[in-house]
C-alpha positions in Angstrom: 0.0 0.0 0.0 1.4 3.4 -1.0 2.4 5.8 1.7 1.2 9.4 1.8 4.7 10.5 0.6 4.5 8.1 -2.4 1.0 9.5 -3.3 2.5 13.0 -3.2 5.4 11.9 -5.4 2.9 10.2 -7.7 1.2 13.5 -8.2 4.5 14.7 -9.7 4.8 18.1 -7.9 7.6 19.1 -10.2 5.1 19.4 -13.0 2.9 21.9 -11.2 4.6 25.0 -12.7 2.8 23.9 -15.9 -0.4 24.8 -14.0 0.8 27.9 -12.2 2.6 29.8 -14.9 -0.4 30.1 -17.3 -2.6 31.6 -14.5 0.2 34.1 -13.6 0.6 35.2 -17.2 -3.1 35.3 -18.0 -3.8 37.3 -14.8 -0.9 39.7 -15.7 -2.4 40.2 -19.1 -5.8 41.1 -17.5 -4.0 43.5 -15.1 -2.3 45.2 -18.1 -5.8 45.8 -19.5 -7.0 47.2 -16.1 -9.6 44.4 -15.9 -8.1 41.9 -13.5 -10.1 40.0 -10.8 -7.9 38.3 -8.2 -10.7 36.1 -7.0 -11.3 34.6 -10.4 -7.5 34.2 -10.8 -7.5 32.1 -7.6 -10.3 29.9 -9.0 -8.5 29.5 -12.3 -5.4 28.4 -10.3 -7.3 25.7 -8.4 -8.8 24.4 -11.7 -5.3 24.3 -13.3 -3.6 22.6 -10.4 -6.3 19.9 -10.0 -6.3 19.2 -13.8 -2.5 18.8 -13.7 -2.5 16.5 -10.7 -5.4 14.6 -12.3 -3.6 14.1 -15.6 -0.5 12.9 -13.7 -2.5 10.2 -11.8 -4.4 9.3 -15.0 -1.1 8.8 -16.9 0.2 6.7 -14.0 -2.9 4.5 -14.1 -3.1 4.1 -17.9 0.7 3.6 -18.5 0.8 1.3 -15.4 -1.9 -1.1 -16.6 -0.4 -1.2 -20.1 3.0 -2.1 -18.6 4.8 0.8 -20.2 6.0 2.1 -16.8 7.8 -1.0 -15.6 11.3 0.0 -16.5 11.1 3.8 -16.4 13.5 6.2 -14.7 12.3 9.3 -13.0 9.4 9.9 -10.6 7.4 7.3 -8.6 5.0 5.2 -10.6 2.3 4.1 -8.3 0.8 1.5 -10.6 3.9 0.6 -12.6 5.9 -0.1 -9.4 3.0 -1.9 -7.7 2.8 0.6 -4.9 -0.9 1.3 -5.2 -4.1 -0.5 -6.4 -4.8 0.7 -10.0 -8.4 1.3 -9.2 -7.4 3.7 -6.4 -5.1 5.6 -8.7 -7.9 5.9 -11.3 -10.2 7.1 -8.5 -7.7 9.7 -7.5 -7.5 10.9 -11.1 -11.2 11.3 -11.4 -11.5 12.9 -8.0 -9.1 15.6 -9.2 -11.0 16.0 -12.4 -14.2 16.4 -10.4 -12.7 19.1 -8.2 -11.4 20.9 -11.3 -14.9 20.7 -12.9 -16.7 21.9 -9.8 -14.4 24.9 -9.3 -14.5 25.6 -13.1 -18.3 25.6 -13.0 -18.1 28.2 -10.2 -15.6 30.3 -12.2 -17.6 30.4 -15.5 -20.8 31.1 -13.5 -19.4 34.0 -11.6 -17.6 35.4 -14.6 -20.6 34.9 -16.9 -18.7 32.9 -19.5 -20.9 29.8 -19.8 -19.5 28.8 -23.2 -16.2 28.1 -21.4 -17.9 25.0 -19.9 -17.3 23.3 -23.3 -13.7 24.2 -23.1 -13.5 22.7 -19.6 -15.1 19.5 -20.7 -12.6 19.3 -23.6 -9.7 19.8 -21.2 -10.8 17.0 -19.0 -11.3 14.6 -21.9 -7.9 15.6 -23.3 -6.4 14.9 -19.8 -7.8 11.4 -19.7 -7.3 10.3 -23.3 -3.6 11.4 -23.3 -2.7 7.8 -22.2 -6.2 6.5 -21.5 -8.7 4.7 -23.7 -8.1 2.3 -26.6 -6.3 4.8 -28.8 -4.5 7.3 -26.5 -3.2 10.2 -28.5 0.0 10.4 -26.4 1.0 7.1 -28.0 0.6 8.5 -31.5 2.9 11.5 -31.1 0.2 14.1 -30.5 0.9 14.8 -26.9 2.8 18.1 -27.6 0.0 19.5 -29.7 -2.6 19.0 -26.9 -0.2 20.2 -24.2 0.4 23.4 -26.2 -3.3 24.0 -26.7 -4.5 23.2 -23.2 -1.6 24.1 -21.0 -0.7 27.1 -23.1 -3.5 28.7 -25.2 -6.5 27.5 -23.2 -5.0 28.0 -19.8 -3.6 31.5 -20.3 -6.4 32.9 -22.6 -9.1 31.3 -20.4 -7.6 32.9 -17.3 -7.5 36.3 -19.0 -11.0 36.0 -20.6 -12.8 35.1 -17.4 -11.4 38.3 -15.9 -11.4 40.8 -18.8 -14.0 39.4 -21.2 -11.6 40.2 -23.9 -8.1 39.2 -25.1 -5.0 41.3 -25.9 -1.9 40.7 -28.0 0.1 40.2 -24.8 -2.3 37.5 -23.7 -2.0 35.7 -27.0 1.8 36.0 -27.0 2.1 34.9 -23.4 -0.1 31.9 -24.1 2.2 30.8 -26.9 5.3 31.3 -24.7 3.8 29.3 -21.8 2.6 26.6 -24.2 6.0 26.3 -25.7 7.7 25.7 -22.3 5.0 23.2 -21.3 5.8 21.3 -24.6 9.5 21.5 -23.7 8.8 19.8 -20.4 7.0 17.0 -22.2 9.7 16.8 -24.9 12.4 16.4 -22.2 10.4 13.7 -20.5 9.8 11.8 -23.8 13.5 12.2 -24.8 14.5 10.5 -21.6 12.0 7.7 -22.2 12.8 7.0 -25.9 14.4 3.6 -25.3 11.6 2.2 -23.0 8.9 3.8 -25.2 10.2 2.1 -28.3 10.1 -1.3 -26.5 6.6 -0.6 -25.3 5.3 0.5 -28.7 4.6 4.0 -27.5 5.2 6.2 -30.5 5.7 9.6 -28.9 6.9 12.6 -31.0 10.4 12.0 -29.6 10.3 8.4 -30.8 9.2 9.6 -34.2 11.7 12.4 -34.5 14.6 10.5 -33.0 17.2 11.6 -30.5 19.0 14.4 -32.3 15.9 16.1 -33.8 14.1 16.0 -30.5 17.0 17.9 -28.8 16.8 20.5 -31.6 13.0 20.7 -31.1 13.5 21.3 -27.4 15.8 24.3 -28.1 13.4 25.7 -30.6 10.6 25.6 -28.0 12.7 27.5 -25.5 13.5 30.1 -28.3 9.8 30.4 -29.0 9.1 31.3 -25.4 11.8 34.0 -25.6 10.2 35.4 -28.8 6.9 35.5 -27.0 8.4 37.8 -24.3 9.8 40.1 -27.1 6.3 40.4 -28.5 4.8 41.3 -25.1 7.5 43.9 -24.7 6.4 45.6 -27.9 3.1 46.4 -26.1 4.3 46.7 -22.5 7.9 47.6 -21.8 7.8 46.1 -18.3 7.1 42.7 -19.8 10.8 42.6 -20.6 11.2 41.2 -17.1 10.4 37.9 -18.6 13.8 37.8 -20.3 15.4 37.4 -16.9 13.9 34.0 -16.7 16.4 32.8 -19.3 18.9 32.4 -16.5 16.9 29.3 -15.4 16.7 28.0 -18.9 20.4 27.8 -19.6 21.3 24.8 -17.5 18.6 22.5 -18.9 19.3 23.6 -22.5 23.0 22.9 -22.1 22.3 19.5 -20.6 19.9 18.5 -23.4 22.3 19.8 -26.1 25.3 18.0 -24.6 23.6 14.7 -25.1 22.4 13.7 -21.6 20.3 10.5 -21.5 18.3 8.5 -19.0 18.6 9.7 -15.4 20.9 12.4 -16.5 18.0 14.1 -18.1 16.0 14.3 -14.9 17.7 17.6 -13.8 16.9 19.0 -17.3 13.2 18.1 -16.7 13.2 19.8 -13.3 15.2 22.8 -14.7 12.7 23.3 -17.4 9.9 23.3 -14.8 11.8 25.9 -12.8 12.2 28.0 -16.0 8.4 27.8 -16.6 7.6 28.9 -13.1 10.1 31.8 -13.2 8.8 32.7 -16.7 5.3 32.9 -15.4 6.3 35.0 -12.3 8.5 37.4 -14.3 6.4 37.8 -17.4 3.1 37.9 -15.4 4.8 40.3 -12.9 6.0 42.5 -15.8 2.5 42.7 -17.2 1.2 43.5 -13.7 3.9 46.3 -13.4 2.5 47.7 -16.7 -0.8 48.1 -14.8 1.0 50.0 -12.0 2.7 52.3 -14.5 -0.6 53.5 -16.0 
């Protein structure tokens, strides 16, 4: 039976920046338009966090029952390592999805954006079918597309829209930057797992591209996030604070480009997560500063 600590590790807390950063940037964009609502931002953060934890447990469950997690390196696998009953892990995933849906319902009701309910349903379905179901899209090399859309565009723009009821160029650019980093996290994870994914028949984008091209793709994603800050800066000079986040990106980029494999890529994975969190704090903070400068 899994311990509390193992359940916490199974939730993969290092991935939580992927939930926090979009809300920071989306709220910053709302502040820059003088239309922010901190209460709605908090609700959006709760939705994002529970969706992220839910997808982590869902992946643990689905990969575990398929046997693709038996020889993995990296974080704890509750099902793959036989630490927890698969049914309990599945229940934990759906419990998180339920909390996200309940809080999301409150958010769209209070913000009078009922059409976003459809987006929320799509997000939950995407979270489950990444590795769940008979034809999981994560096994077909489409994971990065969905991560970019839901952890970048949807998360940032949804946060902004529920507060401002409109979108700005900075919100769009920020959503692209955040989405690019979220993809980079997944790319690092899949780069590490290429050998075991090949054996398990899991055709991720990294498996399809191959080792060298995947490393180049990772660097391009980081570069895209930097370009997004440049676009935001065209509209709000204070958004240039986001460039400082590059300090955190340098170590993982160097590790990836120098050919690290297996466990040696774990620090790159964690480093990319730190970059995303710092990116969210500084770009979102810069957009908030633009509001103060008005």
